C-alpha positions as CSV (number, residue, x, y, z in Angstrom):
1,M,6.2,17.4,15.8
2,H,9.7,18.2,15.6
3,N,13.3,16.8,17.1
4,R,11.7,13.1,17.9
5,D,13.6,10.6,16.9
6,F,11.6,7.6,14.8
7,I,12.4,4.0,14.0
8,I,10.5,2.2,11.1
9,I,10.5,-1.1,10.4
10,G,8.1,-3.0,7.5
11,Q,8.0,-5.9,5.4
12,Q,9.2,-3.4,2.0
13,A,12.9,-2.4,2.2
14,W,14.6,1.0,1.2
15,D,15.4,-0.1,-2.1
16,T,12.1,-2.0,-3.2
17,T,11.4,-0.8,-7.3
18,I,7.6,-0.9,-6.1
19,G,5.6,2.4,-4.7
20,S,5.5,2.0,-0.7
21,N,3.4,3.8,2.0
22,C,6.7,3.0,4.2
23,K,9.0,4.7,2.4
24,N,6.7,7.7,1.7
25,I,6.1,7.9,5.8
26,A,10.0,8.1,6.6
27,L,10.3,10.9,3.8
28,E,7.8,13.2,5.6
29,L,8.2,12.4,9.1
30,S,11.9,13.4,8.2
31,R,11.4,16.4,7.4
32,H,11.5,17.9,11.5
33,N,12.1,14.3,12.7
34,R,15.1,12.3,12.7
35,V,14.5,9.3,10.9
36,L,15.5,5.5,11.0
37,Y,14.4,3.2,8.1
38,I,15.4,-0.7,8.6
39,N,15.1,-3.1,5.8
40,S,14.4,-6.7,7.0
41,P,17.0,-9.1,7.6
42,L,17.7,-11.5,5.2
43,D,16.5,-14.5,5.8
44,R,18.2,-18.0,4.9
45,V,16.2,-19.5,2.1
46,T,16.3,-16.2,0.3
47,L,20.1,-16.3,0.4
48,Y,19.5,-19.8,-0.9
49,R,17.0,-19.2,-3.7
50,D,18.3,-15.5,-4.6
51,R,22.0,-15.3,-4.1
52,A,22.8,-13.7,-7.0
53,N,20.9,-11.0,-7.0
54,P,22.6,-7.8,-6.7
55,K,20.1,-7.0,-3.3
56,V,20.6,-10.4,-1.5
57,K,24.8,-9.7,-1.7
58,K,24.8,-6.1,-0.4
59,R,22.6,-7.8,2.3
60,L,25.2,-11.1,3.0
61,E,28.1,-7.8,2.9
62,A,27.4,-6.4,5.5
63,I,26.5,-10.1,7.0
64,R,30.0,-11.5,6.5
65,N,31.6,-8.4,7.9
66,K,29.7,-8.9,10.6
67,R,29.2,-4.7,10.3
68,N,25.6,-3.0,9.9
69,E,26.0,-0.8,6.8
70,L,23.8,2.5,7.5
71,V,23.7,4.7,4.6
72,H,22.2,8.4,5.3
73,V,19.6,8.6,3.0
74,Q,19.4,12.3,3.0
75,E,19.1,15.3,5.9
76,N,17.7,13.0,8.8
77,L,17.4,10.2,7.1
78,W,19.3,6.8,7.2
79,N,18.3,3.3,6.3
80,L,20.0,0.3,7.9
81,Y,21.3,-3.3,6.4
82,P,21.4,-5.6,9.1
83,D,24.5,-7.9,10.0
84,C,22.2,-10.3,10.8
85,L,20.9,-13.6,8.8
86,V,17.4,-14.9,10.4
87,E,16.1,-18.1,9.5
88,S,13.4,-19.3,7.7
89,I,10.4,-20.5,10.1
90,N,6.9,-19.7,8.1
91,W,7.3,-23.2,7.5
92,I,7.1,-24.9,10.9
93,G,3.7,-26.0,12.3
94,N,4.1,-26.2,15.6
95,S,2.7,-23.0,17.9
96,S,5.7,-23.1,20.5
97,F,8.3,-24.2,18.5
98,F,7.4,-20.8,15.8
99,D,7.3,-18.7,18.5
100,F,10.5,-19.9,20.0
101,F,12.2,-19.3,16.9
102,N,10.5,-16.8,16.1
103,K,12.4,-14.7,19.4
104,R,15.2,-15.9,18.3
105,N,14.8,-13.7,15.0
106,N,13.4,-10.7,17.1
107,S,16.5,-11.3,19.3
108,K,19.0,-10.9,16.3
109,F,17.7,-8.3,14.8
110,A,16.6,-6.4,17.7
111,E,21.0,-6.7,18.2
112,S,21.5,-5.0,15.4
113,I,19.0,-2.0,15.7
114,R,20.4,-1.6,18.8
115,E,23.7,-1.1,17.0
116,A,22.3,1.8,15.0
117,I,20.5,3.7,17.3
118,E,23.3,4.1,19.4
119,Q,26.0,5.0,16.6
120,L,23.2,7.4,15.9
121,G,22.4,8.4,19.3
122,F,18.7,8.2,18.9
123,K,17.0,8.8,22.4
124,D,13.8,8.7,23.7
125,Y,12.6,7.3,20.1
126,I,9.4,5.6,18.7
127,L,8.8,2.4,16.8
128,F,6.8,2.4,14.0
129,N,5.7,-1.1,12.9
130,D,4.4,-1.4,9.2
131,N,2.9,-5.0,9.2
132,E,5.9,-6.5,10.3
133,M,3.9,-9.0,12.7
134,F,6.8,-12.0,13.0
135,K,10.3,-10.4,13.1
136,G,8.6,-6.9,15.0
137,F,6.5,-9.0,17.2
138,Y,9.0,-9.1,20.3
139,L,10.7,-5.2,18.9
140,K,8.5,-3.4,21.8
141,E,10.0,-5.3,24.7
142,L,13.8,-5.5,23.1
143,L,13.9,-2.3,22.2
144,N,11.6,-0.7,24.8
145,P,10.9,2.1,22.8
146,C,8.8,5.1,24.5
147,L,6.1,4.7,22.5
148,S,5.3,1.8,19.8
149,I,2.7,2.1,16.4
150,Y,1.4,-0.9,14.4
151,Y,0.5,0.6,11.2
152,S,-2.0,-1.5,9.0
153,R,-2.2,-0.7,5.5
154,D,-3.3,-4.5,4.0
155,Y,-5.7,-6.9,5.2
156,M,-2.4,-9.4,5.6
157,L,-4.2,-12.7,6.7
158,A,-5.8,-13.0,3.8
159,V,-2.6,-14.3,2.5
160,D,-1.8,-17.3,3.4
161,Y,1.6,-17.1,3.7
162,W,0.8,-14.5,6.9
163,K,-2.5,-16.3,8.0
164,R,-0.3,-19.7,9.4
165,H,0.6,-18.1,12.1
166,G,-0.5,-14.1,11.8
167,A,-4.0,-15.5,12.8
168,K,-2.7,-16.0,16.3
169,L,0.4,-12.9,16.5
170,E,-1.4,-10.1,14.8
171,P,-4.3,-9.4,17.2
172,L,-1.9,-10.5,20.0
173,L,0.9,-7.3,18.7
174,I,-2.0,-5.2,17.9
175,A,-3.2,-5.6,21.7
176,K,0.4,-4.6,22.8
177,S,1.0,-1.8,20.7
178,D,0.2,1.5,22.4
179,I,-1.3,2.7,19.2
180,C,-2.6,1.3,16.0
181,L,-2.2,3.1,12.6
182,A,-4.7,2.1,9.5
183,N,-5.1,3.8,6.2
184,S,-8.7,2.7,5.9
185,L,-11.5,2.5,7.2
186,Y,-12.0,-1.4,7.5
187,L,-8.7,-1.7,9.2
188,A,-9.0,0.6,11.8
189,E,-12.4,-1.2,12.6
190,Y,-10.2,-4.2,12.4
191,C,-7.5,-2.8,14.5
192,K,-9.8,-1.4,16.9
193,S,-11.6,-5.1,17.9
194,Y,-8.2,-5.5,19.4
195,N,-6.9,-2.2,21.0
196,E,-9.1,0.8,21.8
197,N,-6.2,3.4,20.9
198,S,-6.4,2.5,16.7
199,F,-6.9,5.1,14.4
200,Y,-7.9,5.8,10.8
201,I,-5.5,8.0,9.7
202,G,-6.2,8.4,5.5
203,Q,-3.4,7.7,2.7
204,G,-1.0,10.0,1.6
205,C,-1.0,10.1,-2.7
206,E,2.2,11.4,-5.5
207,L,-0.5,12.7,-7.3
208,E,2.0,15.6,-9.2
209,L,1.7,13.3,-12.4
210,F,-1.8,13.2,-12.6
211,K,-2.9,16.1,-13.8
212,I,-4.4,16.8,-17.2
213,N,-2.3,17.9,-19.9
214,E,-4.3,19.9,-22.9
215,N,-1.4,19.6,-25.3
216,A,-1.6,16.2,-25.1
217,I,-2.6,13.5,-27.8
218,A,-4.0,10.4,-27.3
219,P,-1.8,7.4,-27.3
220,K,-2.1,5.0,-30.3
221,E,-4.2,2.3,-29.1
222,L,-6.9,4.7,-28.3
223,E,-7.3,6.4,-32.3
224,N,-10.0,5.7,-33.6
225,I,-12.4,4.0,-31.5
226,S,-15.9,4.2,-30.2
227,K,-16.5,6.1,-27.8
228,P,-17.3,6.7,-24.8
229,V,-13.9,5.0,-23.4
230,I,-14.1,2.9,-20.1
231,G,-11.2,2.6,-18.3
232,Y,-8.9,1.1,-15.6
233,V,-5.1,1.6,-15.3
234,G,-3.4,-0.8,-12.7
235,A,-2.3,-4.7,-12.5
236,L,-4.6,-6.9,-14.0
237,E,-5.2,-9.3,-11.4
238,H,-7.4,-12.1,-10.8
239,I,-7.5,-12.1,-7.3
240,R,-8.5,-8.2,-7.2
241,L,-11.0,-7.3,-10.1
242,D,-13.9,-9.3,-11.4
243,I,-13.4,-10.9,-14.8
244,E,-16.8,-11.1,-15.1
245,L,-17.9,-7.7,-14.4
246,I,-15.8,-6.7,-17.0
247,K,-16.9,-8.9,-19.4
248,H,-20.3,-7.7,-18.4
249,I,-19.9,-4.1,-19.0
250,A,-18.3,-4.7,-22.2
251,L,-20.9,-6.9,-23.6
252,S,-24.1,-4.7,-22.4
253,R,-23.0,-1.9,-24.2
254,P,-21.2,-2.8,-27.3
255,D,-20.9,0.7,-28.3
256,W,-18.7,1.5,-25.3
257,T,-15.0,0.4,-25.4
258,V,-13.0,-0.8,-22.2
259,V,-9.5,0.1,-22.1
260,L,-7.6,-1.9,-19.5
261,V,-3.7,-0.4,-18.6
262,G,-1.6,-3.2,-16.8
263,R,0.0,-6.3,-16.9
264,E,-1.7,-9.2,-16.7
265,D,-1.5,-12.5,-14.6
266,E,-2.2,-15.9,-15.7
267,A,-5.7,-15.6,-15.4
268,F,-6.3,-12.6,-17.8
269,V,-4.1,-13.7,-20.2
270,S,-5.9,-16.9,-20.6
271,S,-9.5,-15.4,-20.0
272,D,-12.5,-14.5,-22.5
273,L,-12.1,-10.9,-22.2
274,H,-9.5,-11.3,-25.2
275,Q,-12.3,-12.2,-27.5
276,I,-14.2,-9.3,-27.2
277,K,-14.2,-6.6,-30.0
278,N,-14.8,-3.4,-27.4
279,I,-11.8,-4.7,-25.0
280,I,-8.2,-3.2,-25.4
281,F,-5.5,-4.5,-23.4
282,T,-2.7,-2.4,-23.8
283,G,-0.2,-3.9,-21.4
284,I,2.0,-2.9,-18.9
285,K,2.8,1.6,-19.2
286,P,5.8,3.9,-17.3
287,V,3.9,4.9,-14.7
288,A,4.9,8.4,-17.0
289,E,2.4,7.1,-19.0
290,L,-0.7,6.4,-17.3
291,P,-2.1,10.1,-16.9
292,L,-1.9,10.0,-20.7
293,Y,-4.3,6.9,-20.6
294,I,-6.6,8.4,-17.9
295,Q,-6.6,11.9,-19.4
296,F,-8.4,10.0,-22.3
297,F,-10.8,8.1,-20.5
298,D,-14.8,9.0,-20.4
299,V,-15.3,6.8,-17.3
300,C,-12.7,5.8,-14.9
301,I,-14.1,2.3,-13.0
302,N,-12.2,0.0,-10.7
303,P,-13.9,-3.5,-10.9
304,Q,-12.6,-5.4,-7.7
305,L,-13.7,-8.3,-6.1
306,V,-14.8,-8.4,-2.6
307,N,-12.9,-10.2,-0.8
308,E,-10.3,-10.3,2.3
309,V,-8.1,-9.3,0.0
310,T,-9.4,-6.7,-1.6
311,I,-12.2,-5.2,0.9
312,G,-10.0,-3.4,3.3
313,N,-7.4,-1.7,0.8
314,Y,-7.0,2.3,0.4
315,P,-7.1,1.9,-3.1
316,R,-4.4,4.3,-4.8
317,K,-5.8,4.6,-8.3
318,V,-9.3,6.1,-7.2
319,D,-7.3,9.5,-6.2
320,E,-5.1,9.5,-9.1
321,Y,-8.3,9.5,-11.3
322,L,-10.1,12.2,-9.4
323,A,-6.6,14.6,-9.3
324,M,-7.4,14.0,-13.2
325,G,-10.9,15.5,-12.8
326,K,-12.4,11.9,-14.1
327,P,-16.3,10.4,-13.1
328,T,-15.3,7.1,-11.7
329,V,-17.5,4.3,-10.9
330,A,-15.8,1.7,-7.9
331,T,-17.4,-1.3,-6.0
332,A,-19.2,-0.5,-2.9
333,T,-16.6,-1.6,-0.1
334,K,-16.2,-0.1,3.7
335,A,-12.6,1.5,2.4
336,M,-15.0,3.6,-0.2
337,E,-17.1,5.2,2.0
338,I,-14.8,8.0,2.5
339,F,-15.1,8.4,-1.3
340,S,-19.3,8.5,-1.5
341,S,-19.5,12.0,-2.3
342,H,-17.5,12.1,-5.4
343,V,-17.6,8.1,-6.7
344,Y,-20.0,6.4,-7.9
345,L,-20.3,3.2,-5.7
346,A,-22.0,0.1,-7.9
347,N,-23.1,-3.4,-5.9
348,G,-23.6,-5.6,-9.1
349,K,-23.3,-5.8,-12.6
350,E,-26.4,-4.2,-13.4
351,E,-25.8,-1.2,-11.6
352,Y,-22.5,-1.2,-12.7
353,V,-23.5,-0.5,-16.2
354,Q,-26.0,1.8,-15.0
355,L,-23.8,4.4,-13.0
356,I,-21.2,4.8,-15.8
357,E,-23.8,5.6,-17.9
358,K,-25.2,8.3,-15.4
359,A,-21.3,9.0,-14.8
360,I,-21.2,10.1,-18.6
361,V,-24.8,12.2,-18.6
362,E,-23.7,14.1,-15.0
363,D,-19.9,14.8,-15.9
364,S,-19.8,18.7,-15.7
365,P,-16.6,21.3,-15.2
366,R,-17.7,22.0,-11.5
367,L,-17.9,18.3,-10.2
368,Q,-14.3,17.8,-12.3
369,T,-13.2,20.7,-9.8
370,E,-14.8,19.7,-6.8
371,R,-12.7,15.7,-8.0
372,T,-9.5,17.0,-8.1
373,Q,-9.7,19.3,-4.9
374,F,-11.0,16.1,-3.3
375,A,-8.1,14.1,-4.0
376,S,-5.6,17.0,-3.0
377,T,-6.8,16.3,0.5
378,H,-5.0,13.4,0.0
379,T,-1.4,14.4,0.8
380,W,1.9,12.2,2.9
381,E,1.8,16.1,4.8
382,N,-1.8,15.6,5.6
383,C,-1.5,11.8,6.4
384,I,1.4,12.9,8.9
385,K,-0.2,15.4,11.0
386,E,-3.1,12.7,11.9
387,I,-0.3,10.3,12.8
388,Y,1.2,13.3,15.1
389,K,-2.0,14.0,16.6
390,T,-2.2,10.3,17.6
391,I,1.1,10.3,19.2
392,E,0.2,13.5,20.7
393,L,-3.3,11.9,22.3
394,I,-1.8,8.8,23.6
395,T,1.3,10.9,25.0
396,D,-1.4,13.3,26.8
397,K,-2.8,9.9,28.2
398,K,-0.1,8.1,29.6
């Protein structure tokens, strides 16, 4: 698809410092199309709470000047700082009152977007909504795009903030969108229950970093420790990871070393995992150093809990493990089904230990190559190709 105009809204601003599916999608789309990436408008509570934050100051400047801040990021890609302040309304319990004020917020937001559309001369644009079920709820009607897309990359209703009004609004937004796209099989099925034009498009990953370095030296934390090394890389959060499972793995096989790389939440900090001799916490590490730790793991694990927060999530870290050819054991979920030929999927504590043992025994250069090849298919380029296919399909239907 070439020479189309895309407008992207979502929850993550362009100046976010964490990884963002939406930003990656925007960058890939802009290779052959014009893209306007719109930051979420500043809300009143954020203004009062974080007024000293440089990012808030930049947004406030646009509002005070009553002029959109339109930044040319690169060829074919612009980033908009809206010149409107919206009200913080999620505290409102009454559904009718919330809808009234939400529509006002949407109208303010749409007016800022329309000004940028006119400034850039966008025509017959496609509206791409990344999980923004509140501020984006009325934009299809207010902006009148030629096609509206809702993108589901997390099950947002598992979070209390989104659940209060999202339980009503997200199904309605999914239903009225022309297309719904999802990065996991679970979320595609969820969207399909409200809109038949719902599609699984896979997930892109930035795998360039995750390569074996034949000349690498093991990190200090991994020197002189018992092998095999069973490792996890990522945020250590009790709402997503099974602390009791990690404990069981370590205690069942004291001859193994379990290495956990990442920032700990309070539950992990206070857990008795820190009293188990064959568990090592490295703390948070720069992204550029993560491949070095993975390289010296014998088996990688993704010991997640199965709950509303995790069940639909696409596990990027599994792609990173596989990109380095590592045998991987992960909790069995619907989202993990696409990995079943290359990842050992476990149900329960005992099976986790059994499959880790199996992964160690079965590992081979052939399997390592197959894992790397499989991970290499999960690119943003392939993801965007799937988006183009769905757009063409629905456009032909219309």
